[in-house]
PyMOL Python script that loads the backbone (N, CA, C, O; Angstrom):
from pymol import cmd

cmd.read_pdbstr("""\
ATOM      1  N   MET A   1      -6.885 -33.258  -3.754  1.00  0.00           N
ATOM      2  CA  MET A   1      -5.710 -32.416  -3.705  1.00  0.00           C
ATOM      3  C   MET A   1      -5.737 -31.600  -2.416  1.00  0.00           C
ATOM      4  O   MET A   1      -6.788 -31.117  -1.994  1.00  0.00           O
ATOM      5  N   ARG A   2      -4.576 -31.456  -1.805  1.00  0.00           N
ATOM      6  CA  ARG A   2      -4.459 -30.668  -0.574  1.00  0.00           C
ATOM      7  C   ARG A   2      -4.799 -29.205  -0.853  1.00  0.00           C
ATOM      8  O   ARG A   2      -4.555 -28.700  -1.948  1.00  0.00           O
ATOM      9  N   VAL A   3      -5.361 -28.536   0.142  1.00  0.00           N
ATOM     10  CA  VAL A   3      -5.796 -27.152  -0.048  1.00  0.00           C
ATOM     11  C   VAL A   3      -4.614 -26.222  -0.320  1.00  0.00           C
ATOM     12  O   VAL A   3      -4.747 -25.286  -1.108  1.00  0.00           O
ATOM     13  N   ASP A   4      -3.464 -26.454   0.310  1.00  0.00           N
ATOM     14  CA  ASP A   4      -2.323 -25.579   0.046  1.00  0.00           C
ATOM     15  C   ASP A   4      -1.823 -25.741  -1.393  1.00  0.00           C
ATOM     16  O   ASP A   4      -1.445 -24.759  -2.030  1.00  0.00           O
ATOM     17  N   LYS A   5      -1.821 -26.962  -1.900  1.00  0.00           N
ATOM     18  CA  LYS A   5      -1.440 -27.198  -3.299  1.00  0.00           C
ATOM     19  C   LYS A   5      -2.458 -26.567  -4.243  1.00  0.00           C
ATOM     20  O   LYS A   5      -2.085 -25.961  -5.248  1.00  0.00           O
ATOM     21  N   TRP A   6      -3.741 -26.708  -3.922  1.00  0.00           N
ATOM     22  CA  TRP A   6      -4.794 -26.181  -4.782  1.00  0.00           C
ATOM     23  C   TRP A   6      -4.716 -24.660  -4.883  1.00  0.00           C
ATOM     24  O   TRP A   6      -4.833 -24.104  -5.975  1.00  0.00           O
ATOM     25  N   LEU A   7      -4.517 -23.983  -3.746  1.00  0.00           N
ATOM     26  CA  LEU A   7      -4.442 -22.521  -3.750  1.00  0.00           C
ATOM     27  C   LEU A   7      -3.314 -22.023  -4.642  1.00  0.00           C
ATOM     28  O   LEU A   7      -3.485 -21.031  -5.349  1.00  0.00           O
ATOM     29  N   SER A   8      -2.164 -22.693  -4.623  1.00  0.00           N
ATOM     30  CA  SER A   8      -1.058 -22.254  -5.470  1.00  0.00           C
ATOM     31  C   SER A   8      -1.226 -22.729  -6.915  1.00  0.00           C
ATOM     32  O   SER A   8      -0.831 -22.017  -7.838  1.00  0.00           O
ATOM     33  N   ALA A   9      -1.795 -23.901  -7.129  1.00  0.00           N
ATOM     34  CA  ALA A   9      -1.953 -24.435  -8.488  1.00  0.00           C
ATOM     35  C   ALA A   9      -2.911 -23.600  -9.328  1.00  0.00           C
ATOM     36  O   ALA A   9      -2.690 -23.422 -10.526  1.00  0.00           O
ATOM     37  N   VAL A  10      -3.975 -23.086  -8.710  1.00  0.00           N
ATOM     38  CA  VAL A  10      -4.963 -22.313  -9.470  1.00  0.00           C
ATOM     39  C   VAL A  10      -4.718 -20.808  -9.383  1.00  0.00           C
ATOM     40  O   VAL A  10      -5.580 -20.007  -9.743  1.00  0.00           O
ATOM     41  N   ASN A  11      -3.529 -20.434  -8.901  1.00  0.00           N
ATOM     42  CA  ASN A  11      -3.087 -19.036  -8.886  1.00  0.00           C
ATOM     43  C   ASN A  11      -3.911 -18.122  -7.981  1.00  0.00           C
ATOM     44  O   ASN A  11      -4.075 -16.940  -8.284  1.00  0.00           O
ATOM     45  N   VAL A  12      -4.425 -18.651  -6.882  1.00  0.00           N
ATOM     46  CA  VAL A  12      -5.074 -17.801  -5.881  1.00  0.00           C
ATOM     47  C   VAL A  12      -3.995 -17.116  -5.048  1.00  0.00           C
ATOM     48  O   VAL A  12      -4.110 -15.934  -4.723  1.00  0.00           O
ATOM     49  N   VAL A  13      -2.942 -17.868  -4.702  1.00  0.00           N
ATOM     50  CA  VAL A  13      -1.757 -17.300  -4.050  1.00  0.00           C
ATOM     51  C   VAL A  13      -0.548 -17.626  -4.925  1.00  0.00           C
ATOM     52  O   VAL A  13      -0.586 -18.550  -5.737  1.00  0.00           O
ATOM     53  N   LYS A  14       0.530 -16.850  -4.746  1.00  0.00           N
ATOM     54  CA  LYS A  14       1.685 -17.001  -5.634  1.00  0.00           C
ATOM     55  C   LYS A  14       2.506 -18.262  -5.366  1.00  0.00           C
ATOM     56  O   LYS A  14       2.959 -18.917  -6.304  1.00  0.00           O
ATOM     57  N   ARG A  15       2.698 -18.603  -4.093  1.00  0.00           N
ATOM     58  CA  ARG A  15       3.535 -19.752  -3.764  1.00  0.00           C
ATOM     59  C   ARG A  15       2.856 -20.629  -2.722  1.00  0.00           C
ATOM     60  O   ARG A  15       2.049 -20.162  -1.918  1.00  0.00           O
ATOM     61  N   ARG A  16       3.202 -21.908  -2.756  1.00  0.00           N
ATOM     62  CA  ARG A  16       2.618 -22.861  -1.809  1.00  0.00           C
ATOM     63  C   ARG A  16       3.020 -22.534  -0.379  1.00  0.00           C
ATOM     64  O   ARG A  16       2.235 -22.761   0.542  1.00  0.00           O
ATOM     65  N   THR A  17       4.221 -22.007  -0.170  1.00  0.00           N
ATOM     66  CA  THR A  17       4.644 -21.666   1.187  1.00  0.00           C
ATOM     67  C   THR A  17       3.776 -20.550   1.762  1.00  0.00           C
ATOM     68  O   THR A  17       3.499 -20.532   2.961  1.00  0.00           O
ATOM     69  N   ILE A  18       3.351 -19.629   0.916  1.00  0.00           N
ATOM     70  CA  ILE A  18       2.440 -18.572   1.370  1.00  0.00           C
ATOM     71  C   ILE A  18       1.104 -19.189   1.769  1.00  0.00           C
ATOM     72  O   ILE A  18       0.533 -18.830   2.799  1.00  0.00           O
ATOM     73  N   ALA A  19       0.610 -20.112   0.958  1.00  0.00           N
ATOM     74  CA  ALA A  19      -0.650 -20.784   1.273  1.00  0.00           C
ATOM     75  C   ALA A  19      -0.545 -21.542   2.587  1.00  0.00           C
ATOM     76  O   ALA A  19      -1.472 -21.512   3.396  1.00  0.00           O
ATOM     77  N   THR A  20       0.567 -22.215   2.806  1.00  0.00           N
ATOM     78  CA  THR A  20       0.769 -22.964   4.050  1.00  0.00           C
ATOM     79  C   THR A  20       0.794 -22.023   5.248  1.00  0.00           C
ATOM     80  O   THR A  20       0.197 -22.319   6.284  1.00  0.00           O
ATOM     81  N   ASP A  21       1.485 -20.886   5.112  1.00  0.00           N
ATOM     82  CA  ASP A  21       1.523 -19.908   6.209  1.00  0.00           C
ATOM     83  C   ASP A  21       0.132 -19.354   6.504  1.00  0.00           C
ATOM     84  O   ASP A  21      -0.224 -19.157   7.666  1.00  0.00           O
ATOM     85  N   MET A  22      -0.650 -19.105   5.464  1.00  0.00           N
ATOM     86  CA  MET A  22      -2.010 -18.600   5.663  1.00  0.00           C
ATOM     87  C   MET A  22      -2.867 -19.630   6.399  1.00  0.00           C
ATOM     88  O   MET A  22      -3.662 -19.281   7.271  1.00  0.00           O
ATOM     89  N   LEU A  23      -2.697 -20.887   6.041  1.00  0.00           N
ATOM     90  CA  LEU A  23      -3.459 -21.951   6.702  1.00  0.00           C
ATOM     91  C   LEU A  23      -3.045 -22.085   8.165  1.00  0.00           C
ATOM     92  O   LEU A  23      -3.899 -22.287   9.029  1.00  0.00           O
ATOM     93  N   LYS A  24      -1.746 -21.975   8.456  1.00  0.00           N
ATOM     94  CA  LYS A  24      -1.272 -22.049   9.841  1.00  0.00           C
ATOM     95  C   LYS A  24      -1.796 -20.883  10.670  1.00  0.00           C
ATOM     96  O   LYS A  24      -2.053 -21.032  11.865  1.00  0.00           O
ATOM     97  N   SER A  25      -1.955 -19.716  10.032  1.00  0.00           N
ATOM     98  CA  SER A  25      -2.461 -18.530  10.728  1.00  0.00           C
ATOM     99  C   SER A  25      -3.969 -18.590  10.963  1.00  0.00           C
ATOM    100  O   SER A  25      -4.509 -17.801  11.739  1.00  0.00           O
ATOM    101  N   GLY A  26      -4.647 -19.519  10.299  1.00  0.00           N
ATOM    102  CA  GLY A  26      -6.086 -19.676  10.504  1.00  0.00           C
ATOM    103  C   GLY A  26      -6.948 -18.704   9.727  1.00  0.00           C
ATOM    104  O   GLY A  26      -8.086 -18.445  10.119  1.00  0.00           O
ATOM    105  N   VAL A  27      -6.430 -18.155   8.621  1.00  0.00           N
ATOM    106  CA  VAL A  27      -7.226 -17.197   7.841  1.00  0.00           C
ATOM    107  C   VAL A  27      -7.908 -17.845   6.640  1.00  0.00           C
ATOM    108  O   VAL A  27      -8.617 -17.174   5.890  1.00  0.00           O
ATOM    109  N   VAL A  28      -7.695 -19.157   6.454  1.00  0.00           N
ATOM    110  CA  VAL A  28      -8.335 -19.870   5.352  1.00  0.00           C
ATOM    111  C   VAL A  28      -9.419 -20.779   5.918  1.00  0.00           C
ATOM    112  O   VAL A  28      -9.167 -21.589   6.810  1.00  0.00           O
ATOM    113  N   LEU A  29     -10.628 -20.629   5.384  1.00  0.00           N
ATOM    114  CA  LEU A  29     -11.763 -21.444   5.812  1.00  0.00           C
ATOM    115  C   LEU A  29     -12.281 -22.247   4.628  1.00  0.00           C
ATOM    116  O   LEU A  29     -12.368 -21.736   3.512  1.00  0.00           O
ATOM    117  N   ILE A  30     -12.619 -23.492   4.877  1.00  0.00           N
ATOM    118  CA  ILE A  30     -13.280 -24.318   3.865  1.00  0.00           C
ATOM    119  C   ILE A  30     -14.662 -24.636   4.404  1.00  0.00           C
ATOM    120  O   ILE A  30     -14.799 -25.254   5.460  1.00  0.00           O
ATOM    121  N   ASN A  31     -15.681 -24.216   3.680  1.00  0.00           N
ATOM    122  CA  ASN A  31     -17.068 -24.398   4.098  1.00  0.00           C
ATOM    123  C   ASN A  31     -17.274 -23.876   5.519  1.00  0.00           C
ATOM    124  O   ASN A  31     -17.893 -24.536   6.353  1.00  0.00           O
ATOM    125  N   ASP A  32     -16.739 -22.670   5.781  1.00  0.00           N
ATOM    126  CA  ASP A  32     -16.875 -21.954   7.052  1.00  0.00           C
ATOM    127  C   ASP A  32     -16.217 -22.644   8.246  1.00  0.00           C
ATOM    128  O   ASP A  32     -16.582 -22.379   9.391  1.00  0.00           O
ATOM    129  N   MET A  33     -15.252 -23.527   7.989  1.00  0.00           N
ATOM    130  CA  MET A  33     -14.492 -24.160   9.064  1.00  0.00           C
ATOM    131  C   MET A  33     -13.006 -23.949   8.800  1.00  0.00           C
ATOM    132  O   MET A  33     -12.554 -24.084   7.663  1.00  0.00           O
ATOM    133  N   LYS A  34     -12.236 -23.616   9.849  1.00  0.00           N
ATOM    134  CA  LYS A  34     -10.796 -23.414   9.677  1.00  0.00           C
ATOM    135  C   LYS A  34     -10.166 -24.685   9.138  1.00  0.00           C
ATOM    136  O   LYS A  34     -10.488 -25.794   9.564  1.00  0.00           O
ATOM    137  N   ALA A  35      -9.247 -24.493   8.178  1.00  0.00           N
ATOM    138  CA  ALA A  35      -8.650 -25.638   7.491  1.00  0.00           C
ATOM    139  C   ALA A  35      -7.173 -25.756   7.823  1.00  0.00           C
ATOM    140  O   ALA A  35      -6.503 -24.766   8.115  1.00  0.00           O
ATOM    141  N   LYS A  36      -6.680 -26.980   7.774  1.00  0.00           N
ATOM    142  CA  LYS A  36      -5.253 -27.253   7.869  1.00  0.00           C
ATOM    143  C   LYS A  36      -4.742 -27.476   6.451  1.00  0.00           C
ATOM    144  O   LYS A  36      -5.523 -27.732   5.534  1.00  0.00           O
ATOM    145  N   ALA A  37      -3.425 -27.379   6.276  1.00  0.00           N
ATOM    146  CA  ALA A  37      -2.822 -27.510   4.945  1.00  0.00           C
ATOM    147  C   ALA A  37      -3.095 -28.874   4.313  1.00  0.00           C
ATOM    148  O   ALA A  37      -3.145 -28.991   3.089  1.00  0.00           O
ATOM    149  N   SER A  38      -3.268 -29.889   5.127  1.00  0.00           N
ATOM    150  CA  SER A  38      -3.473 -31.238   4.607  1.00  0.00           C
ATOM    151  C   SER A  38      -4.916 -31.536   4.226  1.00  0.00           C
ATOM    152  O   SER A  38      -5.195 -32.608   3.690  1.00  0.00           O
ATOM    153  N   LYS A  39      -5.832 -30.624   4.485  1.00  0.00           N
ATOM    154  CA  LYS A  39      -7.252 -30.834   4.173  1.00  0.00           C
ATOM    155  C   LYS A  39      -7.434 -30.982   2.667  1.00  0.00           C
ATOM    156  O   LYS A  39      -6.891 -30.189   1.898  1.00  0.00           O
ATOM    157  N   ASP A  40      -8.179 -31.970   2.246  1.00  0.00           N
ATOM    158  CA  ASP A  40      -8.432 -32.180   0.824  1.00  0.00           C
ATOM    159  C   ASP A  40      -9.559 -31.277   0.340  1.00  0.00           C
ATOM    160  O   ASP A  40     -10.548 -31.055   1.039  1.00  0.00           O
ATOM    161  N   VAL A  41      -9.384 -30.760  -0.876  1.00  0.00           N
ATOM    162  CA  VAL A  41     -10.390 -29.909  -1.511  1.00  0.00           C
ATOM    163  C   VAL A  41     -11.225 -30.782  -2.425  1.00  0.00           C
ATOM    164  O   VAL A  41     -10.698 -31.633  -3.142  1.00  0.00           O
ATOM    165  N   LYS A  42     -12.546 -30.563  -2.395  1.00  0.00           N
ATOM    166  CA  LYS A  42     -13.456 -31.313  -3.251  1.00  0.00           C
ATOM    167  C   LYS A  42     -14.244 -30.330  -4.126  1.00  0.00           C
ATOM    168  O   LYS A  42     -14.332 -29.143  -3.810  1.00  0.00           O
ATOM    169  N   LEU A  43     -14.804 -30.823  -5.206  1.00  0.00           N
ATOM    170  CA  LEU A  43     -15.611 -29.981  -6.084  1.00  0.00           C
ATOM    171  C   LEU A  43     -16.767 -29.377  -5.301  1.00  0.00           C
ATOM    172  O   LEU A  43     -17.422 -30.063  -4.516  1.00  0.00           O
ATOM    173  N   GLY A  44     -17.014 -28.096  -5.519  1.00  0.00           N
ATOM    174  CA  GLY A  44     -18.119 -27.423  -4.861  1.00  0.00           C
ATOM    175  C   GLY A  44     -17.777 -26.814  -3.508  1.00  0.00           C
ATOM    176  O   GLY A  44     -18.606 -26.107  -2.935  1.00  0.00           O
ATOM    177  N   ASP A  45     -16.584 -27.064  -2.980  1.00  0.00           N
ATOM    178  CA  ASP A  45     -16.188 -26.473  -1.697  1.00  0.00           C
ATOM    179  C   ASP A  45     -16.124 -24.959  -1.809  1.00  0.00           C
ATOM    180  O   ASP A  45     -15.738 -24.416  -2.844  1.00  0.00           O
ATOM    181  N   LYS A  46     -16.507 -24.286  -0.731  1.00  0.00           N
ATOM    182  CA  LYS A  46     -16.413 -22.828  -0.639  1.00  0.00           C
ATOM    183  C   LYS A  46     -15.206 -22.490   0.216  1.00  0.00           C
ATOM    184  O   LYS A  46     -15.135 -22.890   1.378  1.00  0.00           O
ATOM    185  N   ILE A  47     -14.257 -21.754  -0.350  1.00  0.00           N
ATOM    186  CA  ILE A  47     -13.035 -21.383   0.357  1.00  0.00           C
ATOM    187  C   ILE A  47     -13.066 -19.885   0.612  1.00  0.00           C
ATOM    188  O   ILE A  47     -13.297 -19.094  -0.303  1.00  0.00           O
ATOM    189  N   THR A  48     -12.833 -19.504   1.851  1.00  0.00           N
ATOM    190  CA  THR A  48     -12.788 -18.099   2.251  1.00  0.00           C
ATOM    191  C   THR A  48     -11.400 -17.787   2.769  1.00  0.00           C
ATOM    192  O   THR A  48     -10.848 -18.523   3.587  1.00  0.00           O
ATOM    193  N   ILE A  49     -10.832 -16.675   2.280  1.00  0.00           N
ATOM    194  CA  ILE A  49      -9.546 -16.193   2.771  1.00  0.00           C
ATOM    195  C   ILE A  49      -9.802 -14.833   3.400  1.00  0.00           C
ATOM    196  O   ILE A  49     -10.276 -13.909   2.738  1.00  0.00           O
ATOM    197  N   GLU A  50      -9.485 -14.720   4.679  1.00  0.00           N
ATOM    198  CA  GLU A  50      -9.738 -13.481   5.422  1.00  0.00           C
ATOM    199  C   GLU A  50      -8.488 -12.600   5.395  1.00  0.00           C
ATOM    200  O   GLU A  50      -7.543 -12.816   6.154  1.00  0.00           O
ATOM    201  N   TYR A  51      -8.503 -11.601   4.503  1.00  0.00           N
ATOM    202  CA  TYR A  51      -7.414 -10.630   4.424  1.00  0.00           C
ATOM    203  C   TYR A  51      -7.707  -9.482   5.387  1.00  0.00           C
ATOM    204  O   TYR A  51      -8.819  -9.370   5.904  1.00  0.00           O
ATOM    205  N   LEU A  52      -6.716  -8.635   5.626  1.00  0.00           N
ATOM    206  CA  LEU A  52      -6.911  -7.490   6.519  1.00  0.00           C
ATOM    207  C   LEU A  52      -7.958  -6.518   5.966  1.00  0.00           C
ATOM    208  O   LEU A  52      -8.703  -5.901   6.728  1.00  0.00           O
ATOM    209  N   LYS A  53      -8.010  -6.385   4.644  1.00  0.00           N
ATOM    210  CA  LYS A  53      -8.952  -5.449   4.022  1.00  0.00           C
ATOM    211  C   LYS A  53     -10.306  -6.085   3.725  1.00  0.00           C
ATOM    212  O   LYS A  53     -11.153  -5.453   3.094  1.00  0.00           O
ATOM    213  N   GLY A  54     -10.523  -7.292   4.156  1.00  0.00           N
ATOM    214  CA  GLY A  54     -11.796  -7.970   3.915  1.00  0.00           C
ATOM    215  C   GLY A  54     -11.572  -9.384   3.416  1.00  0.00           C
ATOM    216  O   GLY A  54     -10.452  -9.767   3.076  1.00  0.00           O
ATOM    217  N   ALA A  55     -12.632 -10.144   3.375  1.00  0.00           N
ATOM    218  CA  ALA A  55     -12.543 -11.548   2.985  1.00  0.00           C
ATOM    219  C   ALA A  55     -12.827 -11.719   1.497  1.00  0.00           C
ATOM    220  O   ALA A  55     -13.591 -10.962   0.898  1.00  0.00           O
ATOM    221  N   LYS A  56     -12.188 -12.741   0.917  1.00  0.00           N
ATOM    222  CA  LYS A  56     -12.477 -13.136  -0.461  1.00  0.00           C
ATOM    223  C   LYS A  56     -13.011 -14.557  -0.418  1.00  0.00           C
ATOM    224  O   LYS A  56     -12.528 -15.399   0.338  1.00  0.00           O
ATOM    225  N   HIS A  57     -14.010 -14.802  -1.237  1.00  0.00           N
ATOM    226  CA  HIS A  57     -14.676 -16.100  -1.261  1.00  0.00           C
ATOM    227  C   HIS A  57     -14.497 -16.736  -2.633  1.00  0.00           C
ATOM    228  O   HIS A  57     -14.630 -16.076  -3.663  1.00  0.00           O
ATOM    229  N   TYR A  58     -14.193 -18.030  -2.626  1.00  0.00           N
ATOM    230  CA  TYR A  58     -13.976 -18.768  -3.860  1.00  0.00           C
ATOM    231  C   TYR A  58     -14.770 -20.064  -3.826  1.00  0.00           C
ATOM    232  O   TYR A  58     -15.060 -20.601  -2.757  1.00  0.00           O
ATOM    233  N   GLU A  59     -15.120 -20.564  -5.019  1.00  0.00           N
ATOM    234  CA  GLU A  59     -15.763 -21.865  -5.144  1.00  0.00           C
ATOM    235  C   GLU A  59     -14.884 -22.749  -6.017  1.00  0.00           C
ATOM    236  O   GLU A  59     -14.384 -22.305  -7.051  1.00  0.00           O
ATOM    237  N   VAL A  60     -14.694 -24.001  -5.604  1.00  0.00           N
ATOM    238  CA  VAL A  60     -13.873 -24.950  -6.345  1.00  0.00           C
ATOM    239  C   VAL A  60     -14.709 -25.510  -7.496  1.00  0.00           C
ATOM    240  O   VAL A  60     -15.748 -26.130  -7.269  1.00  0.00           O
ATOM    241  N   LEU A  61     -14.252 -25.289  -8.734  1.00  0.00           N
ATOM    242  CA  LEU A  61     -14.957 -25.801  -9.900  1.00  0.00           C
ATOM    243  C   LEU A  61     -14.315 -27.072 -10.444  1.00  0.00           C
ATOM    244  O   LEU A  61     -15.010 -27.972 -10.916  1.00  0.00           O
ATOM    245  N   GLN A  62     -12.973 -27.142 -10.376  1.00  0.00           N
ATOM    246  CA  GLN A  62     -12.237 -28.310 -10.851  1.00  0.00           C
ATOM    247  C   GLN A  62     -10.993 -28.492  -9.997  1.00  0.00           C
ATOM    248  O   GLN A  62     -10.522 -27.561  -9.343  1.00  0.00           O
ATOM    249  N   ILE A  63     -10.477 -29.706 -10.019  1.00  0.00           N
ATOM    250  CA  ILE A  63      -9.213 -30.011  -9.363  1.00  0.00           C
ATOM    251  C   ILE A  63      -8.172 -30.182 -10.469  1.00  0.00           C
ATOM    252  O   ILE A  63      -8.329 -31.053 -11.326  1.00  0.00           O
ATOM    253  N   PRO A  64      -7.110 -29.368 -10.469  1.00  0.00           N
ATOM    254  CA  PRO A  64      -6.101 -29.507 -11.532  1.00  0.00           C
ATOM    255  C   PRO A  64      -5.323 -30.811 -11.407  1.00  0.00           C
ATOM    256  O   PRO A  64      -5.106 -31.318 -10.306  1.00  0.00           O
ATOM    257  N   THR A  65      -4.908 -31.342 -12.548  1.00  0.00           N
ATOM    258  CA  THR A  65      -4.123 -32.576 -12.552  1.00  0.00           C
ATOM    259  C   THR A  65      -2.633 -32.292 -12.651  1.00  0.00           C
ATOM    260  O   THR A  65      -1.817 -33.201 -12.498  1.00  0.00           O
ATOM    261  N   THR A  66      -2.271 -31.035 -12.906  1.00  0.00           N
ATOM    262  CA  THR A  66      -0.864 -30.650 -13.006  1.00  0.00           C
ATOM    263  C   THR A  66      -0.497 -29.749 -11.832  1.00  0.00           C
ATOM    264  O   THR A  66      -1.364 -29.308 -11.077  1.00  0.00           O
ATOM    265  N   LYS A  67       0.810 -29.481 -11.688  1.00  0.00           N
ATOM    266  CA  LYS A  67       1.287 -28.670 -10.570  1.00  0.00           C
ATOM    267  C   LYS A  67       0.754 -27.247 -10.643  1.00  0.00           C
ATOM    268  O   LYS A  67       0.375 -26.678  -9.619  1.00  0.00           O
ATOM    269  N   THR A  68       0.720 -26.671 -11.825  1.00  0.00           N
ATOM    270  CA  THR A  68       0.170 -25.326 -12.014  1.00  0.00           C
ATOM    271  C   THR A  68      -0.643 -25.304 -13.301  1.00  0.00           C
ATOM    272  O   THR A  68      -0.498 -26.162 -14.172  1.00  0.00           O
ATOM    273  N   ILE A  69      -1.500 -24.299 -13.392  1.00  0.00           N
ATOM    274  CA  ILE A  69      -2.287 -24.101 -14.602  1.00  0.00           C
ATOM    275  C   ILE A  69      -1.957 -22.719 -15.154  1.00  0.00           C
ATOM    276  O   ILE A  69      -1.506 -21.852 -14.404  1.00  0.00           O
ATOM    277  N   PRO A  70      -2.172 -22.496 -16.450  1.00  0.00           N
ATOM    278  CA  PRO A  70      -1.977 -21.143 -16.988  1.00  0.00           C
ATOM    279  C   PRO A  70      -2.981 -20.174 -16.375  1.00  0.00           C
ATOM    280  O   PRO A  70      -4.126 -20.540 -16.112  1.00  0.00           O
ATOM    281  N   LYS A  71      -2.547 -18.939 -16.150  1.00  0.00           N
ATOM    282  CA  LYS A  71      -3.440 -17.945 -15.550  1.00  0.00           C
ATOM    283  C   LYS A  71      -4.680 -17.714 -16.397  1.00  0.00           C
ATOM    284  O   LYS A  71      -5.730 -17.343 -15.871  1.00  0.00           O
ATOM    285  N   SER A  72      -4.570 -17.929 -17.700  1.00  0.00           N
ATOM    286  CA  SER A  72      -5.721 -17.734 -18.586  1.00  0.00           C
ATOM    287  C   SER A  72      -6.816 -18.775 -18.342  1.00  0.00           C
ATOM    288  O   SER A  72      -7.963 -18.562 -18.737  1.00  0.00           O
ATOM    289  N   GLN A  73      -6.481 -19.897 -17.697  1.00  0.00           N
ATOM    290  CA  GLN A  73      -7.465 -20.950 -17.428  1.00  0.00           C
ATOM    291  C   GLN A  73      -7.977 -20.934 -15.990  1.00  0.00           C
ATOM    292  O   GLN A  73      -8.686 -21.853 -15.579  1.00  0.00           O
ATOM    293  N   LYS A  74      -7.633 -19.910 -15.226  1.00  0.00           N
ATOM    294  CA  LYS A  74      -8.023 -19.843 -13.815  1.00  0.00           C
ATOM    295  C   LYS A  74      -9.542 -19.942 -13.639  1.00  0.00           C
ATOM    296  O   LYS A  74     -10.015 -20.587 -12.704  1.00  0.00           O
ATOM    297  N   GLU A  75     -10.300 -19.310 -14.527  1.00  0.00           N
ATOM    298  CA  GLU A  75     -11.761 -19.295 -14.408  1.00  0.00           C
ATOM    299  C   GLU A  75     -12.379 -20.687 -14.545  1.00  0.00           C
ATOM    300  O   GLU A  75     -13.502 -20.913 -14.093  1.00  0.00           O
ATOM    301  N   ASP A  76     -11.652 -21.623 -15.169  1.00  0.00           N
ATOM    302  CA  ASP A  76     -12.154 -22.984 -15.298  1.00  0.00           C
ATOM    303  C   ASP A  76     -12.046 -23.771 -13.998  1.00  0.00           C
ATOM    304  O   ASP A  76     -12.747 -24.767 -13.817  1.00  0.00           O
ATOM    305  N   TYR A  77     -11.172 -23.333 -13.091  1.00  0.00           N
ATOM    306  CA  TYR A  77     -10.896 -24.073 -11.862  1.00  0.00           C
ATOM    307  C   TYR A  77     -11.465 -23.416 -10.609  1.00  0.00           C
ATOM    308  O   TYR A  77     -11.785 -24.103  -9.639  1.00  0.00           O
ATOM    309  N   VAL A  78     -11.592 -22.101 -10.622  1.00  0.00           N
ATOM    310  CA  VAL A  78     -12.038 -21.399  -9.425  1.00  0.00           C
ATOM    311  C   VAL A  78     -12.978 -20.274  -9.847  1.00  0.00           C
ATOM    312  O   VAL A  78     -12.770 -19.614 -10.865  1.00  0.00           O
ATOM    313  N   LYS A  79     -14.017 -20.074  -9.035  1.00  0.00           N
ATOM    314  CA  LYS A  79     -14.972 -18.988  -9.258  1.00  0.00           C
ATOM    315  C   LYS A  79     -14.916 -18.072  -8.045  1.00  0.00           C
ATOM    316  O   LYS A  79     -15.107 -18.516  -6.913  1.00  0.00           O
ATOM    317  N   GLU A  80     -14.652 -16.787  -8.287  1.00  0.00           N
ATOM    318  CA  GLU A  80     -14.617 -15.839  -7.193  1.00  0.00           C
ATOM    319  C   GLU A  80     -16.045 -15.369  -6.910  1.00  0.00           C
ATOM    320  O   GLU A  80     -16.726 -14.839  -7.789  1.00  0.00           O
ATOM    321  N   LEU A  81     -16.479 -15.572  -5.676  1.00  0.00           N
ATOM    322  CA  LEU A  81     -17.830 -15.191  -5.270  1.00  0.00           C
ATOM    323  C   LEU A  81     -17.801 -13.805  -4.660  1.00  0.00           C
ATOM    324  O   LEU A  81     -16.767 -13.365  -4.157  1.00  0.00           O
ATOM    325  N   SER A  82     -18.926 -13.117  -4.702  1.00  0.00           N
ATOM    326  CA  SER A  82     -18.957 -11.756  -4.142  1.00  0.00           C
ATOM    327  C   SER A  82     -19.247 -11.759  -2.656  1.00  0.00           C
ATOM    328  O   SER A  82     -19.307 -10.697  -2.036  1.00  0.00           O
TER     329      SER A  82
END
""", "prot")
cmd.dss("prot")
cmd.show_as("cartoon", "prot")
cmd.util.cbc("prot")
cmd.orient("prot")
C-alpha cells in the first residue's frame, strides 16, 4: 500500500491530500529516508513525521485491506513510538 494511502487509512492524518502534501514537503521519513507518496509501506517500517513542535514516530504493524479502518482499531495497524 502506498504511504499516503496508509497514513490516511490508519487515521494518522485526516485526509489523503494532507498526507500527499506532507510527503511533497519532505517531512515524512520511512526508515530515516525521505519518502515520496508512491513509496510502498511494508510491515515493520518506521515512519517519522516531522512537525513544527517535534517529530512523531510510528511503526507499521499491519496493512489495511479497506480504504479506512475504525479509529478504535488504530492500535492494531500502527504503534506510536516514543
